[in-house]
N, C-alpha and C positions, 0 to 999 in steps of 0.2 A: 518570586517565592522559591521556585526551584533553584534559582541561582544561589539564594541564601542557604538553602539546604545543602547544596553542593559544597559551598565554602565550609559549612559546619562539619560535613562528613570528611572533607579533606583535612581540616584541623584535628578532628578526632583521630583520624588515621595517623597523622603526624605525631600526635602525643603518644599514641599506642606504640608506634615504632621507637619513639624516644625512650619509652619505658623499657622496651625490649633491649635496646642498645645499651642503656645504662645498666640494666641487670647483667647483661653479658659481660660488660667491663668489670663489674664488681665481682662476678663469679670467677674471674681470673685468680682471685686471691682467697676464695672461700667456696664452700659447698652451698647448694641451694637450701639445704635444711637450716643453715645458719643465717640466710639472707633475710633481712627485714624489709617490709614494704616501705617503711619510712626512709631507709637508706636509698631505695630506688627513687622515690618521689623527690627526695632532697637533691639527688643528682640531676634530676630533670628540671627541678624548680617549680613543681606543682604541689598542691595540697595533698596530704595523704588520702583524703576522701576521693580525689580524682582517680586514684588507682582503681577503685571499684567500678568506675565507668567502663573499664577495659578488661579487668581480670577479677575473678572471684577470690583469688588467693595467690600467694607466691607459687604454689603448686600448679595452679592454672597457667600462670605466666611461664613456668618451666615447661609445661606441655606445649605452649606456643613456641618456645625456643626450640624444642625438639622438631616441631613441624618446619620451622624456619631453617634449621640445620640440615634436615634430611629430606624434606619434601621435594626440594628442587632436584635432588639426585635421581629420582625415579626415571624421568625421561632420559637423563644422561647415561644411566646404567643400561637401560633398554637399548639405546643407540649403540653403546659399546659392544653389547652382546650381538646385536643383529647385524651391525656393519662389518664385523670381522668375517673373513673367509675361512680361516683355519683356527685351531685351538691356540696356537702360538701367537697369532695376531690378536686374538681376543684377549689373551693374557697380557700382552704388551700394552694394548689399549687400556686395559683395566688398571695396570700399574701407573701408567701416565695420568689417567683420570684421578686416581687417589693422590698422587704427588701434587698435581695441580690444585686439587680441592683443598688439601691440607695447607698448602702455601697461601692460598687466597682466603681461607676461612679457618685459620688456626684456632681462634677463640671458640668457634662453634664445635670444632672437633674435640678440643680440650674439654668443653662442657659435656659432650656426649660420653667421652671416655671416663670422666669422673662420675657422672650421674647414672651410667648404665647399671651400676651395682650400688648406687647411693641410697640414701635414707628416705627418699620421697617416692612413695609407691606409685602415684599416678604418672610420674615422670618415667620411672622404670618401665611401667606398662606401656607407655607411649613409645619409648625407644624399642621395646620388644616387638610392638606391633609394626613399627616401621621396618625393622630388620626382617620380620616375617614377610612383609610385603615384598621386600627386595628378593628374598629367597623364592617366593612364588613367581615373581616376574622373571627371574633368571631361569627357574624351572620351565616356565612356559616357552621361553626362547630356546632352551636346550632341547626341549621336546620336538622342535622342528628340525633338528639335526638328523642326518641319516644315521649317525652313531647312536641315536637314542632308540633305534629299533630293538625291541625286546625288553626295554626298560619299563618298569611299572611306575606309576605316579609317585609312590612312596620313596622308591630308590632315587628318582630324579630330584625329589625335594631334598632328600638327604645330601645328595651331591651339591645341590645349590646352596644349602646351609654351609657346607664345607668351604665353598668359594666365598660366601659372604663373611664367614668367620675369619678367613684368611685376609680378606680385604680390611677388616677391622684391625687385625694385628698389624698389617702393613701401614695403615693410617697412624696407629700409635707410634710405630717406629719412625715414620717420616716426621711425626710431631716432635719426637725427641731429637731428631737430626736437623731441625730447622735452622739452628744457629751454628751447626757444624760445617766443616769444609765440604765443598761439592763432592769430594771423593767419598765421604761418608754417605751422602744421599745416594750416590751411585751404587754403593755397596748394599744399601737398603733395597734399592730397586732390583738389583741383581738377585739378591736373596729371595725377595718376594716372587720374582719371576720363576726362579727354580722351584720354590715351594708350590706355586700354583701349577707348574708343569708336572710335579709329582702327583698332585691330585688328578690332573688330566690323564696321566699314565695309568693311575689306578682305575680311572673310569674305563679305559680301553680294555682292561683285564678283569673287570668286575664279574662278568659272566663266565670267566674261565674257571671259577671256583666250582667245587663239587656241589651237587644239589643238597640243600639242607645245611651247608656250612656258612 
């Protein structure tokens, strides 16, 4: 009995993943708000009613795609932040991580870039929640630095959001450069490195400002 249940669960998971993969492929050419569930089920070869065994709606499917696209990045970003010994090394690792992820998961990155400000509210909220978690995780790691002495939690979170926002910009630029010559990707990496270093320099001088400014 348990063996039969295991087979059914495996088949259910396989169909769910097939729906996610089909939707992601279809979203290369359109936004989630225009995607119909019949398109997705047709691509997988299952009846439209089968869709509801896995997702409540296309918005629910979109939220699952957000988790698939960004969920696995949390441990990678924490490792990038904690493994680095200096700010420059941390920045280098971050840029390398972004470039590698965009290269390997371009469809997911394109989906996030399009839907971050798209017309499906639950998906926008899911993306915002994931990015907020990234900022909080970066803040927690930065708080362990000796350079964080004297920083309050709000300022550290603000700094973390600057880094996360810059990582998103960098991902978009790498996405545009995917089909370009290697020299263009190198320029994107160099520019991103300089921009993150500028944020880092600002961090070092944040408390040089006069009180109340």
